[in-house]
N, C-alpha and C positions, 0 to 999 in steps of 0.2 A: 457696167457701171450699177448699181445698185445700190441703192438711197443705204444700205446700210453704211456702203463703201466715207458718201456723202458724211455722218452723220462721223465717221473714224475721223474724217480730215476735219472738221470743224472742231470736237474736241481737243486732237492734235494742236490746230494752229491756239485757241483757246489759253489748254494751259504752257504752249510752245518747249515740252517735252514729253516725247514719248512713254518714258515708263508710267510719270502722274500720270497720264491717258489712259494706259492702260489698265492703272487703278483706278484709275474714273470709269472704266468701261467695266473692266468684272475680267478681263481679259492679261492673256500675255504677252509682255511687250513684246516679241517674236513676231508672233502669230502678226501685232497691229502692223509693224516694221515693215511686215513682206505685204499687206494690204494697199498701207501707204504708196508702196514702191511698184507694186501691179495700179493702181490706181492712174500716175506721175506715167509709168509707161504707156496711158491707155491712150493721155490725153498727153503728150509727145515731149512734158519739158513737166521741170522739178516741182514739188510745190513748195520745200525746204529748202535751205542751208542749213545743215548740220552741221553741230557745234561740241565742240567736250559740251556745255553747261543747258544743251538740248537746242530747240530748233524752232529757225525763226525764216518770216514768209518767207518768198522773190516775189517784186511784180507781180505774176502770174498767178503766186498762189494768191495772192492781197486781193485780186478782182474777182477771183473763184471763191474767196468764198464769201464775199459777198454774197455768188449765184448763189451755192451751195445752202445760203442759206437761207434767201427764197426760196427756191426749192423746196427747205426740208418745212418752211412756212404755210407757203401754197398744199403743199400733203395733206399736214396738220390739220387747214381752216377745215379740208376738202374732207380727210374724215370723221372734221365735224357736224359740218354739214351733215350727208351723211346717213349721219348717227340720227339728228335731227327731224331728217326726212323720213328715216325709218318707223320713228318713234310721231311723227303726224307734225311736228313742232314746228315743221319748217314746209315748206316747197307748193303745187298750184292746185287752185281749188275752181269747178267751173259752174258755175249752180244762171240753170234755166229755170226761167216761169211766165206761164200764161197770165193775162191782167191780171182779167178778173181774180185770179188767185195769191198774187200782189200786191191786191188791194185787203187781204187781211189781216189781222193784227198779225196773225203770227209769224207772218215773212216777216218781215221788218223785226223781231224777236231775235229772233232765230237770226238769225246773218249780225245783228247788234254786240250777241254773245256772242257769238265764234269770231267776231274781230274782234275782241275783246280778249277770250283766253287763250285765239292764238293771233294776234298780231303779227308776227311773220309770215302766215301764210299767203303766198294775194293768189285773190278768190278774184276770177269774171265773172262776168253778168253776159245774160241772154236774155232777151223776151222772141216769143215766140207760138205759132199756138199748139194744143196742145198735141196733133199729128205729128209737129216738128218737133219739139219735144220731145219726142218720142221717140223719134227716128236715129236722132241726132245722140239722146245717149245711147240706142241699142246699135248706131255706128261708132262707138266710143268717139266719140268730139264734142260730150259734156259729161259729164261725171254724173250731175244728178240736176234733175228737175222738179218743180215742185207745178202741178193744176187741176183740175181740176175732178171734172168722171175718165177713168181715161178712154180713148180713144179707138185704141188697140193694143193687144195683149202680145207683142213676139218674146220667144223663148228666148231666155237668159235672163232677164230684167223680171225685174225685182217692184210689186206694186204696196204702198203701206198706206193707207186708209185711214190720215192724223187724226180727221172731225169728220163733224158731217152739222152741216146748217142748215137752216130753212129755206128753199128757194121760194122771191117774190115776184108780186110782179110786178110792176112798174106804168100808170099810169098820167094821164101829164095833169096838171092841177086845172078841178074846172067840171073834170070826164066827167061824165051824168055818170056813170055805177056808182060816184063818192054821195049823191048826190044827199043816200040814207043816212051816210051815216056822220052822226054830231056826237058821237065821243068823241072825245082828248086823245085816244091809241091812239096804235095801230091802223085799220079801218079793214074787215074781209071782204071776199070780195071771190062772187064763185063765179068760173071758169063760162059759168053759162049766158054771163054776162058783157063777153066778149065773144056770140060769137058771131057778132056784125063789123071787128073790129080788124083796122091790118097788124099784124105781129110782126115784129121785130125779133129776125133773132139769130145770132152769133152762126155762121152758113156752115153746112153738114159738117166735111171736113175736117173743123177748124173743131166744135164742140159738141158733135155726134151724137155724143151720150144723154145728156144734159133740152139735146135739143128733138133726139127722138121719145123721149122720155113726157117731155108736156105736151109733143103732136098727137103720142100717143093717149093723157091726160084728157085730153079734149077729147077726141074721136069717142074717149064713153063716158066725155057729157054731151054727145050729143052729136054733134061738129066738127066740119075737117075745118081748119084754123088754115084762115086765110094770110099765107107766107108771103108780104108782101114785097120784105125788104131784106137779104141777107147780111153779115156785114162781115168783119175780120176777127173781132177786137171788140169783147164784154162792155169797155167803156162808152162804145160807140152809140149801139142804140142807145141807151142813155139820154146820150145826148141826141138821139134823133126822137125818143116823146118826149123830149123838151121843146123840143123845137115843134107838136103837135104831128110830126107822122104819124104814129103808130101806138101800138100796147108792149111793153116786152116782159123779160122775169131774168134777175140775177137772183145769185148766191145777197142776201141778206147782208155782209161784209159790205155788200158796195153801199147800202143804200144813203152814204149818206152826199154822195153826190147828185149833184145838181139839186139840192135837197127845194129851194127855194121856185125850181120850175114842173118837178115832179113830186109825185106819190111813194109811195113804199106799200104795199098793200099783199097780205096774207093772203092765201088760196086757199077758198072755203073747206074747198072737199077736193084739198091737195090728199096725194097717197105717198106712203113713203120713198116710193121714187122719184118722187119729184125732190129732191133732198138734196143738196149743194154740196157731195163734198169736196173734201183737200186731197190731196194724193199726193205723192211721193216716189219716185219712181228713180232706180238704177239698178247701175247692172248687177249681177250675184257674182259672178268672179270678179277677179283682176279688184277690187277693190286699194286701191291705195290709203295707206293709214290714215289721211286726213278722208277723207268722205268718209269714213268706217268713223269718226272721231267726228263730222258733221250728220251722219247717222243717227247718232249716242245723245247728240244733241238737242237733234228736232223733235224726235221722240220724247224726249223729258220736257221736251219744252210744251208741246201738243199737250200730253198728259195734266199741265200746270189748266 
C-alpha cells in the first residue's frame, strides 16, 4: 500500500464515480480501477459498491476514508514541518551562558530578537561555567554558548569574539584606596594599592583566562596576589566583596550589582590583556539552520 493508493481512493470516494475521479487525477479510468481493486485485495474487503451510476462506499470504505484522510493530512503536515525545520523557522535550539556573559545587555537583546523573529523554535537554556559549556558544545550536548575568555579551544569548535569590554576592580564601599578619589566619575585604582588585599576570584577551572591574566598583571605590578577565596560564579564574588570579604575584578557590564555596597573602579595600570571579551562558541560542522540563523543574528547584534 502506497500513499498514491490512498489519494486515488479518497478522490474516487469524493467523486462517487471512477471516470470523474480519473479525470480529476489526470489518468485513465482502467488503471485507476485496477489500483482500487489492488487496494481492496490487500485490505481483504470491498471499499465500494459499484453500480451503473458510479460507486458508493461500503461500511468498511466509510471508516477507511476517515483514516486515509487523516494519514494524508499527517503526511502533509509532517512535510510542512520538515520544510520549516530545513529553513530554520521551526525546530530546537539549546543555548548556554556563564553568569557574567548573561549579565551583558547583548545577551538578552539577542535572545529577544531571536524569539521575536523565529517564535516557532523551541529554545532551551543552560547556565554553567566556561569549561563546562565548552565541553557541552564539543560533545553536542549544547548548540551554542556565550562565555567570556575561552578556557580551552577543542578542535572542531568556532570561537567568535562578539565584543571586548573593560575589566573593573570591585572594592567595598569605604575601602582606603578610594579615599583619594573626590570626583563624581569612576575611580581609577592602581593594582599596587591592593598588594595587601584578599582577592576573590572565579576558580581556575571556570575562568582561567581572566583569572590568569589578572594574577599576571599583579605580578608585573610587583606582587603576588593573595587569592583568599575562589568561587564558581562571578556574581558570587561581587556579593562577597559587598560583605567585606575582599576585593575582586569583573567585566564592566556587571557594575550594576550591589551598587550600594561596592565601588567599581578602572584599573589604572591595566593592559590590553586585562580586557573582558564576550565570546560565542559553537561547532564548525553539522550546524542546523536554526543555529545558523542564531549565529548571524548574534553577530549582527554585536556589530551594533
